[in-house]
mmJSON file of the N, C-alpha and C atoms, coordinates in Angstrom:
{"data_MODEL":{"atom_site":{
"group_PDB":["ATOM","ATOM","ATOM","ATOM","ATOM","ATOM","ATOM","ATOM","ATOM","ATOM","ATOM","ATOM","ATOM","ATOM","ATOM","ATOM","ATOM","ATOM","ATOM","ATOM","ATOM","ATOM","ATOM","ATOM","ATOM","ATOM","ATOM","ATOM","ATOM","ATOM","ATOM","ATOM","ATOM","ATOM","ATOM","ATOM","ATOM","ATOM","ATOM","ATOM","ATOM","ATOM","ATOM","ATOM","ATOM","ATOM","ATOM","ATOM","ATOM","ATOM","ATOM","ATOM","ATOM","ATOM","ATOM","ATOM","ATOM","ATOM","ATOM","ATOM","ATOM","ATOM","ATOM","ATOM","ATOM","ATOM","ATOM","ATOM","ATOM","ATOM","ATOM","ATOM","ATOM","ATOM","ATOM","ATOM","ATOM","ATOM","ATOM","ATOM","ATOM","ATOM","ATOM","ATOM","ATOM","ATOM","ATOM","ATOM","ATOM","ATOM","ATOM","ATOM","ATOM","ATOM","ATOM","ATOM","ATOM","ATOM","ATOM","ATOM","ATOM","ATOM","ATOM","ATOM","ATOM","ATOM","ATOM","ATOM","ATOM","ATOM","ATOM","ATOM","ATOM","ATOM","ATOM","ATOM","ATOM","ATOM","ATOM","ATOM","ATOM","ATOM","ATOM","ATOM","ATOM","ATOM","ATOM","ATOM","ATOM","ATOM","ATOM","ATOM","ATOM","ATOM","ATOM","ATOM","ATOM","ATOM","ATOM","ATOM","ATOM","ATOM","ATOM","ATOM","ATOM","ATOM","ATOM","ATOM","ATOM","ATOM","ATOM","ATOM","ATOM","ATOM","ATOM","ATOM","ATOM","ATOM","ATOM","ATOM","ATOM","ATOM","ATOM","ATOM","ATOM","ATOM","ATOM","ATOM","ATOM","ATOM","ATOM","ATOM","ATOM","ATOM","ATOM","ATOM","ATOM","ATOM","ATOM","ATOM","ATOM","ATOM","ATOM","ATOM","ATOM","ATOM","ATOM","ATOM","ATOM","ATOM","ATOM","ATOM","ATOM","ATOM","ATOM","ATOM","ATOM","ATOM","ATOM","ATOM","ATOM","ATOM","ATOM","ATOM","ATOM","ATOM","ATOM"],
"id":[1,2,3,4,5,6,7,8,9,10,11,12,13,14,15,16,17,18,19,20,21,22,23,24,25,26,27,28,29,30,31,32,33,34,35,36,37,38,39,40,41,42,43,44,45,46,47,48,49,50,51,52,53,54,55,56,57,58,59,60,61,62,63,64,65,66,67,68,69,70,71,72,73,74,75,76,77,78,79,80,81,82,83,84,85,86,87,88,89,90,91,92,93,94,95,96,97,98,99,100,101,102,103,104,105,106,107,108,109,110,111,112,113,114,115,116,117,118,119,120,121,122,123,124,125,126,127,128,129,130,131,132,133,134,135,136,137,138,139,140,141,142,143,144,145,146,147,148,149,150,151,152,153,154,155,156,157,158,159,160,161,162,163,164,165,166,167,168,169,170,171,172,173,174,175,176,177,178,179,180,181,182,183,184,185,186,187,188,189,190,191,192,193,194,195,196,197,198,199,200,201,202,203,204,205,206,207],
"type_symbol":["N","C","C","N","C","C","N","C","C","N","C","C","N","C","C","N","C","C","N","C","C","N","C","C","N","C","C","N","C","C","N","C","C","N","C","C","N","C","C","N","C","C","N","C","C","N","C","C","N","C","C","N","C","C","N","C","C","N","C","C","N","C","C","N","C","C","N","C","C","N","C","C","N","C","C","N","C","C","N","C","C","N","C","C","N","C","C","N","C","C","N","C","C","N","C","C","N","C","C","N","C","C","N","C","C","N","C","C","N","C","C","N","C","C","N","C","C","N","C","C","N","C","C","N","C","C","N","C","C","N","C","C","N","C","C","N","C","C","N","C","C","N","C","C","N","C","C","N","C","C","N","C","C","N","C","C","N","C","C","N","C","C","N","C","C","N","C","C","N","C","C","N","C","C","N","C","C","N","C","C","N","C","C","N","C","C","N","C","C","N","C","C","N","C","C","N","C","C","N","C","C","N","C","C","N","C","C"],
"label_atom_id":["N","CA","C","N","CA","C","N","CA","C","N","CA","C","N","CA","C","N","CA","C","N","CA","C","N","CA","C","N","CA","C","N","CA","C","N","CA","C","N","CA","C","N","CA","C","N","CA","C","N","CA","C","N","CA","C","N","CA","C","N","CA","C","N","CA","C","N","CA","C","N","CA","C","N","CA","C","N","CA","C","N","CA","C","N","CA","C","N","CA","C","N","CA","C","N","CA","C","N","CA","C","N","CA","C","N","CA","C","N","CA","C","N","CA","C","N","CA","C","N","CA","C","N","CA","C","N","CA","C","N","CA","C","N","CA","C","N","CA","C","N","CA","C","N","CA","C","N","CA","C","N","CA","C","N","CA","C","N","CA","C","N","CA","C","N","CA","C","N","CA","C","N","CA","C","N","CA","C","N","CA","C","N","CA","C","N","CA","C","N","CA","C","N","CA","C","N","CA","C","N","CA","C","N","CA","C","N","CA","C","N","CA","C","N","CA","C","N","CA","C","N","CA","C","N","CA","C","N","CA","C","N","CA","C","N","CA","C","N","CA","C"],
"label_alt_id":[null,null,null,null,null,null,null,null,null,null,null,null,null,null,null,null,null,null,null,null,null,null,null,null,null,null,null,null,null,null,null,null,null,null,null,null,null,null,null,null,null,null,null,null,null,null,null,null,null,null,null,null,null,null,null,null,null,null,null,null,null,null,null,null,null,null,null,null,null,null,null,null,null,null,null,null,null,null,null,null,null,null,null,null,null,null,null,null,null,null,null,null,null,null,null,null,null,null,null,null,null,null,null,null,null,null,null,null,null,null,null,null,null,null,null,null,null,null,null,null,null,null,null,null,null,null,null,null,null,null,null,null,null,null,null,null,null,null,null,null,null,null,null,null,null,null,null,null,null,null,null,null,null,null,null,null,null,null,null,null,null,null,null,null,null,null,null,null,null,null,null,null,null,null,null,null,null,null,null,null,null,null,null,null,null,null,null,null,null,null,null,null,null,null,null,null,null,null,null,null,null,null,null,null,null,null,null],
"label_comp_id":["MET","MET","MET","GLU","GLU","GLU","GLN","GLN","GLN","ASN","ASN","ASN","ASP","ASP","ASP","LEU","LEU","LEU","GLN","GLN","GLN","GLU","GLU","GLU","LEU","LEU","LEU","MET","MET","MET","ASP","ASP","ASP","ARG","ARG","ARG","LEU","LEU","LEU","GLU","GLU","GLU","ARG","ARG","ARG","LEU","LEU","LEU","ILE","ILE","ILE","ASP","ASP","ASP","ARG","ARG","ARG","VAL","VAL","VAL","GLU","GLU","GLU","HIS","HIS","HIS","LEU","LEU","LEU","LYS","LYS","LYS","ARG","ARG","ARG","GLN","GLN","GLN","ASN","ASN","ASN","SER","SER","SER","GLN","GLN","GLN","LEU","LEU","LEU","LEU","LEU","LEU","ALA","ALA","ALA","GLN","GLN","GLN","GLU","GLU","GLU","LYS","LYS","LYS","HIS","HIS","HIS","TRP","TRP","TRP","ARG","ARG","ARG","GLU","GLU","GLU","GLU","GLU","GLU","ARG","ARG","ARG","ALA","ALA","ALA","GLN","GLN","GLN","LEU","LEU","LEU","ILE","ILE","ILE","GLU","GLU","GLU","LYS","LYS","LYS","ASN","ASN","ASN","GLU","GLU","GLU","ILE","ILE","ILE","ALA","ALA","ALA","ARG","ARG","ARG","ARG","ARG","ARG","LYS","LYS","LYS","VAL","VAL","VAL","GLU","GLU","GLU","SER","SER","SER","MET","MET","MET","ILE","ILE","ILE","SER","SER","SER","ARG","ARG","ARG","LEU","LEU","LEU","LYS","LYS","LYS","ALA","ALA","ALA","LEU","LEU","LEU","GLU","GLU","GLU","GLN","GLN","GLN","ASP","ASP","ASP","SER","SER","SER"],
"label_asym_id":["A","A","A","A","A","A","A","A","A","A","A","A","A","A","A","A","A","A","A","A","A","A","A","A","A","A","A","A","A","A","A","A","A","A","A","A","A","A","A","A","A","A","A","A","A","A","A","A","A","A","A","A","A","A","A","A","A","A","A","A","A","A","A","A","A","A","A","A","A","A","A","A","A","A","A","A","A","A","A","A","A","A","A","A","A","A","A","A","A","A","A","A","A","A","A","A","A","A","A","A","A","A","A","A","A","A","A","A","A","A","A","A","A","A","A","A","A","A","A","A","A","A","A","A","A","A","A","A","A","A","A","A","A","A","A","A","A","A","A","A","A","A","A","A","A","A","A","A","A","A","A","A","A","A","A","A","A","A","A","A","A","A","A","A","A","A","A","A","A","A","A","A","A","A","A","A","A","A","A","A","A","A","A","A","A","A","A","A","A","A","A","A","A","A","A","A","A","A","A","A","A","A","A","A","A","A","A"],
"label_entity_id":["1","1","1","1","1","1","1","1","1","1","1","1","1","1","1","1","1","1","1","1","1","1","1","1","1","1","1","1","1","1","1","1","1","1","1","1","1","1","1","1","1","1","1","1","1","1","1","1","1","1","1","1","1","1","1","1","1","1","1","1","1","1","1","1","1","1","1","1","1","1","1","1","1","1","1","1","1","1","1","1","1","1","1","1","1","1","1","1","1","1","1","1","1","1","1","1","1","1","1","1","1","1","1","1","1","1","1","1","1","1","1","1","1","1","1","1","1","1","1","1","1","1","1","1","1","1","1","1","1","1","1","1","1","1","1","1","1","1","1","1","1","1","1","1","1","1","1","1","1","1","1","1","1","1","1","1","1","1","1","1","1","1","1","1","1","1","1","1","1","1","1","1","1","1","1","1","1","1","1","1","1","1","1","1","1","1","1","1","1","1","1","1","1","1","1","1","1","1","1","1","1","1","1","1","1","1","1"],
"label_seq_id":[1,1,1,2,2,2,3,3,3,4,4,4,5,5,5,6,6,6,7,7,7,8,8,8,9,9,9,10,10,10,11,11,11,12,12,12,13,13,13,14,14,14,15,15,15,16,16,16,17,17,17,18,18,18,19,19,19,20,20,20,21,21,21,22,22,22,23,23,23,24,24,24,25,25,25,26,26,26,27,27,27,28,28,28,29,29,29,30,30,30,31,31,31,32,32,32,33,33,33,34,34,34,35,35,35,36,36,36,37,37,37,38,38,38,39,39,39,40,40,40,41,41,41,42,42,42,43,43,43,44,44,44,45,45,45,46,46,46,47,47,47,48,48,48,49,49,49,50,50,50,51,51,51,52,52,52,53,53,53,54,54,54,55,55,55,56,56,56,57,57,57,58,58,58,59,59,59,60,60,60,61,61,61,62,62,62,63,63,63,64,64,64,65,65,65,66,66,66,67,67,67,68,68,68,69,69,69],
"pdbx_PDB_ins_code":[null,null,null,null,null,null,null,null,null,null,null,null,null,null,null,null,null,null,null,null,null,null,null,null,null,null,null,null,null,null,null,null,null,null,null,null,null,null,null,null,null,null,null,null,null,null,null,null,null,null,null,null,null,null,null,null,null,null,null,null,null,null,null,null,null,null,null,null,null,null,null,null,null,null,null,null,null,null,null,null,null,null,null,null,null,null,null,null,null,null,null,null,null,null,null,null,null,null,null,null,null,null,null,null,null,null,null,null,null,null,null,null,null,null,null,null,null,null,null,null,null,null,null,null,null,null,null,null,null,null,null,null,null,null,null,null,null,null,null,null,null,null,null,null,null,null,null,null,null,null,null,null,null,null,null,null,null,null,null,null,null,null,null,null,null,null,null,null,null,null,null,null,null,null,null,null,null,null,null,null,null,null,null,null,null,null,null,null,null,null,null,null,null,null,null,null,null,null,null,null,null,null,null,null,null,null,null],
"Cartn_x":[0.837,0.167,1.2,0.876,1.492,1.556,2.469,2.281,0.869,-0.177,-0.739,-1.699,-2.111,-3.131,-3.274,-2.425,-2.618,-2.589,-2.525,-2.706,-4.098,-4.397,-6.048,-6.786,-6.292,-7.23,-7.315,-5.976,-6.377,-6.827,-7.602,-8.309,-9.882,-10.363,-11.193,-11.637,-10.956,-10.724,-11.234,-10.314,-10.665,-11.885,-11.733,-13.583,-14.88,-14.275,-15.207,-15.99,-14.449,-14.466,-15.104,-14.225,-15.383,-17.007,-17.458,-19.425,-19.539,-18.908,-19.945,-19.704,-18.705,-18.563,-19.983,-19.692,-21.182,-21.981,-23.027,-23.646,-24.232,-23.281,-23.232,-23.536,-23.391,-23.584,-25.018,-25.473,-27.076,-27.3,-27.051,-28.22,-28.75,-27.253,-27.707,-28.663,-28.232,-29.732,-30.424,-31.112,-31.983,-33.381,-32.246,-32.597,-33.176,-31.935,-32.409,-33.773,-34.013,-35.266,-36.195,-36.406,-37.542,-38.019,-37.167,-36.555,-37.913,-37.087,-38.587,-39.515,-39.72,-41.044,-41.8,-41.246,-41.875,-42.467,-42.036,-42.334,-42.812,-42.839,-43.69,-45.345,-45.498,-46.148,-47.413,-46.659,-47.092,-47.356,-47.133,-46.89,-48.69,-48.984,-50.318,-51.277,-50.437,-51.711,-52.573,-51.348,-52.099,-53.107,-52.825,-53.222,-54.182,-54.599,-55.49,-56.678,-56.086,-57.155,-57.129,-57.001,-57.032,-58.43,-58.741,-59.468,-60.294,-60.497,-61.797,-62.886,-61.459,-62.329,-63.445,-62.869,-63.097,-64.298,-63.788,-65.574,-66.28,-66.218,-66.714,-67.855,-67.216,-67.616,-68.24,-67.921,-68.658,-70.292,-69.794,-71.791,-72.029,-71.912,-72.501,-72.93,-72.508,-72.568,-74.331,-73.788,-74.97,-76.262,-75.91,-77.282,-78.057,-77.21,-77.578,-77.987,-78.422,-78.715,-79.536,-79.834,-81.242,-81.813,-81.465,-83.125,-83.164,-82.638,-82.945,-83.704,-83.744,-84.516,-86.312],
"Cartn_y":[-1.178,0.08,1.922,1.853,3.397,4.438,4.953,5.967,6.985,7.613,7.938,7.456,6.046,5.362,5.243,4.937,4.459,6.138,7.433,8.747,8.791,8.626,8.107,7.806,6.517,5.387,6.199,6.095,7.615,8.16,9.196,10.534,9.959,9.266,8.484,7.604,7.564,6.51,7.573,8.366,9.6,10.658,10.74,11.566,10.869,8.818,8.288,8.128,8.14,8.319,9.421,10.483,12.487,11.933,11.477,10.69,10.401,8.735,8.256,8.605,9.797,10.335,11.327,11.848,13.209,12.335,11.544,10.982,10.12,9.876,9.531,10.136,11.128,13.123,12.968,12.79,13.455,12.383,11.094,10.388,10.635,10.476,10.97,12.366,13.038,14.511,14.179,13.339,12.629,12.207,11.015,10.588,11.242,12.275,12.562,13.746,14.221,15.015,14.395,12.806,11.953,11.698,11.304,11.305,12.879,13.973,14.551,15.172,14.319,14.551,13.222,12.171,11.647,11.4,12.367,12.895,13.85,15.191,15.749,15.574,14.425,13.458,13.19,12.797,11.416,12.809,13.795,15.201,15.741,15.503,16.306,15.835,13.883,13.153,12.517,13.374,13.511,14.409,15.224,17.511,16.372,16.077,15.802,15.047,13.678,12.888,13.992,14.742,15.281,16.302,17.226,18.435,17.372,16.0,15.274,15.076,14.67,14.137,15.545,16.421,17.445,17.937,18.032,18.383,17.745,15.934,15.039,15.039,15.828,15.871,17.13,17.919,19.561,18.719,18.211,17.694,16.699,15.825,15.008,16.362,17.208,17.971,18.288,19.306,20.59,19.542,18.174,16.586,16.546,16.17,16.715,17.666,18.748,20.713,19.811,19.491,19.75,18.774,17.668,16.535,17.084,17.955,18.197,20.14,20.32,21.359,20.672],
"Cartn_z":[-0.075,-0.179,0.489,-0.576,-1.005,0.582,0.703,1.661,1.715,0.622,-0.136,0.571,0.039,-0.215,2.057,2.06,3.522,4.663,3.67,4.388,4.011,3.418,2.724,3.055,3.868,4.974,6.038,6.434,8.295,7.889,6.984,7.171,6.613,6.566,6.107,7.693,7.867,9.545,10.029,10.685,11.049,11.488,10.158,9.773,10.103,9.915,10.161,11.941,12.466,14.211,14.815,13.861,14.166,13.961,13.227,12.73,13.798,14.539,15.264,16.695,17.733,17.815,18.412,17.396,17.18,16.944,16.599,16.848,18.116,18.73,20.328,20.838,20.804,21.545,21.07,19.607,19.05,19.981,20.226,20.352,21.834,22.895,23.86,24.637,23.553,23.754,23.271,22.302,22.117,22.875,23.302,24.594,26.122,25.92,26.943,27.109,25.952,25.538,26.007,25.219,25.402,26.352,27.377,28.699,29.322,28.661,29.136,29.121,28.121,26.961,27.55,27.904,28.796,30.021,31.209,32.377,31.694,30.753,31.015,30.632,30.21,29.546,30.692,31.272,32.991,33.664,33.557,34.634,33.634,32.483,31.422,31.853,31.761,32.206,33.592,34.625,35.757,36.071,35.581,36.009,34.853,34.128,33.234,33.918,34.993,35.661,36.494,37.763,38.445,38.136,36.839,36.592,36.4,35.516,34.935,36.685,37.816,38.804,39.237,39.481,39.934,39.354,38.158,36.992,36.983,37.086,37.813,38.67,40.008,41.46,41.207,40.725,40.735,39.854,39.381,37.913,38.762,39.964,41.012,42.142,42.545,43.258,42.726,41.262,41.234,40.936,40.671,40.432,41.744,42.289,44.33,44.384,44.05,44.704,44.067,43.027,41.859,42.626,42.37,43.742,44.749,45.382,46.412,47.032,45.171,44.727,44.991],
"occupancy":[1.0,1.0,1.0,1.0,1.0,1.0,1.0,1.0,1.0,1.0,1.0,1.0,1.0,1.0,1.0,1.0,1.0,1.0,1.0,1.0,1.0,1.0,1.0,1.0,1.0,1.0,1.0,1.0,1.0,1.0,1.0,1.0,1.0,1.0,1.0,1.0,1.0,1.0,1.0,1.0,1.0,1.0,1.0,1.0,1.0,1.0,1.0,1.0,1.0,1.0,1.0,1.0,1.0,1.0,1.0,1.0,1.0,1.0,1.0,1.0,1.0,1.0,1.0,1.0,1.0,1.0,1.0,1.0,1.0,1.0,1.0,1.0,1.0,1.0,1.0,1.0,1.0,1.0,1.0,1.0,1.0,1.0,1.0,1.0,1.0,1.0,1.0,1.0,1.0,1.0,1.0,1.0,1.0,1.0,1.0,1.0,1.0,1.0,1.0,1.0,1.0,1.0,1.0,1.0,1.0,1.0,1.0,1.0,1.0,1.0,1.0,1.0,1.0,1.0,1.0,1.0,1.0,1.0,1.0,1.0,1.0,1.0,1.0,1.0,1.0,1.0,1.0,1.0,1.0,1.0,1.0,1.0,1.0,1.0,1.0,1.0,1.0,1.0,1.0,1.0,1.0,1.0,1.0,1.0,1.0,1.0,1.0,1.0,1.0,1.0,1.0,1.0,1.0,1.0,1.0,1.0,1.0,1.0,1.0,1.0,1.0,1.0,1.0,1.0,1.0,1.0,1.0,1.0,1.0,1.0,1.0,1.0,1.0,1.0,1.0,1.0,1.0,1.0,1.0,1.0,1.0,1.0,1.0,1.0,1.0,1.0,1.0,1.0,1.0,1.0,1.0,1.0,1.0,1.0,1.0,1.0,1.0,1.0,1.0,1.0,1.0,1.0,1.0,1.0,1.0,1.0,1.0],
"B_iso_or_equiv":[0.0,0.0,0.0,0.0,0.0,0.0,0.0,0.0,0.0,0.0,0.0,0.0,0.0,0.0,0.0,0.0,0.0,0.0,0.0,0.0,0.0,0.0,0.0,0.0,0.0,0.0,0.0,0.0,0.0,0.0,0.0,0.0,0.0,0.0,0.0,0.0,0.0,0.0,0.0,0.0,0.0,0.0,0.0,0.0,0.0,0.0,0.0,0.0,0.0,0.0,0.0,0.0,0.0,0.0,0.0,0.0,0.0,0.0,0.0,0.0,0.0,0.0,0.0,0.0,0.0,0.0,0.0,0.0,0.0,0.0,0.0,0.0,0.0,0.0,0.0,0.0,0.0,0.0,0.0,0.0,0.0,0.0,0.0,0.0,0.0,0.0,0.0,0.0,0.0,0.0,0.0,0.0,0.0,0.0,0.0,0.0,0.0,0.0,0.0,0.0,0.0,0.0,0.0,0.0,0.0,0.0,0.0,0.0,0.0,0.0,0.0,0.0,0.0,0.0,0.0,0.0,0.0,0.0,0.0,0.0,0.0,0.0,0.0,0.0,0.0,0.0,0.0,0.0,0.0,0.0,0.0,0.0,0.0,0.0,0.0,0.0,0.0,0.0,0.0,0.0,0.0,0.0,0.0,0.0,0.0,0.0,0.0,0.0,0.0,0.0,0.0,0.0,0.0,0.0,0.0,0.0,0.0,0.0,0.0,0.0,0.0,0.0,0.0,0.0,0.0,0.0,0.0,0.0,0.0,0.0,0.0,0.0,0.0,0.0,0.0,0.0,0.0,0.0,0.0,0.0,0.0,0.0,0.0,0.0,0.0,0.0,0.0,0.0,0.0,0.0,0.0,0.0,0.0,0.0,0.0,0.0,0.0,0.0,0.0,0.0,0.0,0.0,0.0,0.0,0.0,0.0,0.0],
"pdbx_formal_charge":[null,null,null,null,null,null,null,null,null,null,null,null,null,null,null,null,null,null,null,null,null,null,null,null,null,null,null,null,null,null,null,null,null,null,null,null,null,null,null,null,null,null,null,null,null,null,null,null,null,null,null,null,null,null,null,null,null,null,null,null,null,null,null,null,null,null,null,null,null,null,null,null,null,null,null,null,null,null,null,null,null,null,null,null,null,null,null,null,null,null,null,null,null,null,null,null,null,null,null,null,null,null,null,null,null,null,null,null,null,null,null,null,null,null,null,null,null,null,null,null,null,null,null,null,null,null,null,null,null,null,null,null,null,null,null,null,null,null,null,null,null,null,null,null,null,null,null,null,null,null,null,null,null,null,null,null,null,null,null,null,null,null,null,null,null,null,null,null,null,null,null,null,null,null,null,null,null,null,null,null,null,null,null,null,null,null,null,null,null,null,null,null,null,null,null,null,null,null,null,null,null,null,null,null,null,null,null],
"auth_seq_id":[1,1,1,2,2,2,3,3,3,4,4,4,5,5,5,6,6,6,7,7,7,8,8,8,9,9,9,10,10,10,11,11,11,12,12,12,13,13,13,14,14,14,15,15,15,16,16,16,17,17,17,18,18,18,19,19,19,20,20,20,21,21,21,22,22,22,23,23,23,24,24,24,25,25,25,26,26,26,27,27,27,28,28,28,29,29,29,30,30,30,31,31,31,32,32,32,33,33,33,34,34,34,35,35,35,36,36,36,37,37,37,38,38,38,39,39,39,40,40,40,41,41,41,42,42,42,43,43,43,44,44,44,45,45,45,46,46,46,47,47,47,48,48,48,49,49,49,50,50,50,51,51,51,52,52,52,53,53,53,54,54,54,55,55,55,56,56,56,57,57,57,58,58,58,59,59,59,60,60,60,61,61,61,62,62,62,63,63,63,64,64,64,65,65,65,66,66,66,67,67,67,68,68,68,69,69,69],
"auth_comp_id":["MET","MET","MET","GLU","GLU","GLU","GLN","GLN","GLN","ASN","ASN","ASN","ASP","ASP","ASP","LEU","LEU","LEU","GLN","GLN","GLN","GLU","GLU","GLU","LEU","LEU","LEU","MET","MET","MET","ASP","ASP","ASP","ARG","ARG","ARG","LEU","LEU","LEU","GLU","GLU","GLU","ARG","ARG","ARG","LEU","LEU","LEU","ILE","ILE","ILE","ASP","ASP","ASP","ARG","ARG","ARG","VAL","VAL","VAL","GLU","GLU","GLU","HIS","HIS","HIS","LEU","LEU","LEU","LYS","LYS","LYS","ARG","ARG","ARG","GLN","GLN","GLN","ASN","ASN","ASN","SER","SER","SER","GLN","GLN","GLN","LEU","LEU","LEU","LEU","LEU","LEU","ALA","ALA","ALA","GLN","GLN","GLN","GLU","GLU","GLU","LYS","LYS","LYS","HIS","HIS","HIS","TRP","TRP","TRP","ARG","ARG","ARG","GLU","GLU","GLU","GLU","GLU","GLU","ARG","ARG","ARG","ALA","ALA","ALA","GLN","GLN","GLN","LEU","LEU","LEU","ILE","ILE","ILE","GLU","GLU","GLU","LYS","LYS","LYS","ASN","ASN","ASN","GLU","GLU","GLU","ILE","ILE","ILE","ALA","ALA","ALA","ARG","ARG","ARG","ARG","ARG","ARG","LYS","LYS","LYS","VAL","VAL","VAL","GLU","GLU","GLU","SER","SER","SER","MET","MET","MET","ILE","ILE","ILE","SER","SER","SER","ARG","ARG","ARG","LEU","LEU","LEU","LYS","LYS","LYS","ALA","ALA","ALA","LEU","LEU","LEU","GLU","GLU","GLU","GLN","GLN","GLN","ASP","ASP","ASP","SER","SER","SER"],
"auth_asym_id":["A","A","A","A","A","A","A","A","A","A","A","A","A","A","A","A","A","A","A","A","A","A","A","A","A","A","A","A","A","A","A","A","A","A","A","A","A","A","A","A","A","A","A","A","A","A","A","A","A","A","A","A","A","A","A","A","A","A","A","A","A","A","A","A","A","A","A","A","A","A","A","A","A","A","A","A","A","A","A","A","A","A","A","A","A","A","A","A","A","A","A","A","A","A","A","A","A","A","A","A","A","A","A","A","A","A","A","A","A","A","A","A","A","A","A","A","A","A","A","A","A","A","A","A","A","A","A","A","A","A","A","A","A","A","A","A","A","A","A","A","A","A","A","A","A","A","A","A","A","A","A","A","A","A","A","A","A","A","A","A","A","A","A","A","A","A","A","A","A","A","A","A","A","A","A","A","A","A","A","A","A","A","A","A","A","A","A","A","A","A","A","A","A","A","A","A","A","A","A","A","A","A","A","A","A","A","A"],
"auth_atom_id":["N","CA","C","N","CA","C","N","CA","C","N","CA","C","N","CA","C","N","CA","C","N","CA","C","N","CA","C","N","CA","C","N","CA","C","N","CA","C","N","CA","C","N","CA","C","N","CA","C","N","CA","C","N","CA","C","N","CA","C","N","CA","C","N","CA","C","N","CA","C","N","CA","C","N","CA","C","N","CA","C","N","CA","C","N","CA","C","N","CA","C","N","CA","C","N","CA","C","N","CA","C","N","CA","C","N","CA","C","N","CA","C","N","CA","C","N","CA","C","N","CA","C","N","CA","C","N","CA","C","N","CA","C","N","CA","C","N","CA","C","N","CA","C","N","CA","C","N","CA","C","N","CA","C","N","CA","C","N","CA","C","N","CA","C","N","CA","C","N","CA","C","N","CA","C","N","CA","C","N","CA","C","N","CA","C","N","CA","C","N","CA","C","N","CA","C","N","CA","C","N","CA","C","N","CA","C","N","CA","C","N","CA","C","N","CA","C","N","CA","C","N","CA","C","N","CA","C","N","CA","C","N","CA","C","N","CA","C","N","CA","C"],
"pdbx_PDB_model_num":[1,1,1,1,1,1,1,1,1,1,1,1,1,1,1,1,1,1,1,1,1,1,1,1,1,1,1,1,1,1,1,1,1,1,1,1,1,1,1,1,1,1,1,1,1,1,1,1,1,1,1,1,1,1,1,1,1,1,1,1,1,1,1,1,1,1,1,1,1,1,1,1,1,1,1,1,1,1,1,1,1,1,1,1,1,1,1,1,1,1,1,1,1,1,1,1,1,1,1,1,1,1,1,1,1,1,1,1,1,1,1,1,1,1,1,1,1,1,1,1,1,1,1,1,1,1,1,1,1,1,1,1,1,1,1,1,1,1,1,1,1,1,1,1,1,1,1,1,1,1,1,1,1,1,1,1,1,1,1,1,1,1,1,1,1,1,1,1,1,1,1,1,1,1,1,1,1,1,1,1,1,1,1,1,1,1,1,1,1,1,1,1,1,1,1,1,1,1,1,1,1,1,1,1,1,1,1]
}}}
């Protein structure tokens, strides 16, 4: 293998290593974002459930008041 070929191969390998490292960092960031969004989604689902229970409770009280009248 000629020196130029060897140097070209080493350069390509270095670029490939850089690309892999970049993709690893990007993947790590995406996984962190996904975790954050999942946590936020769980919180929103819980808030929605609390709001639903409150509304159902208000409806039940209104129906009870209506029946007492």
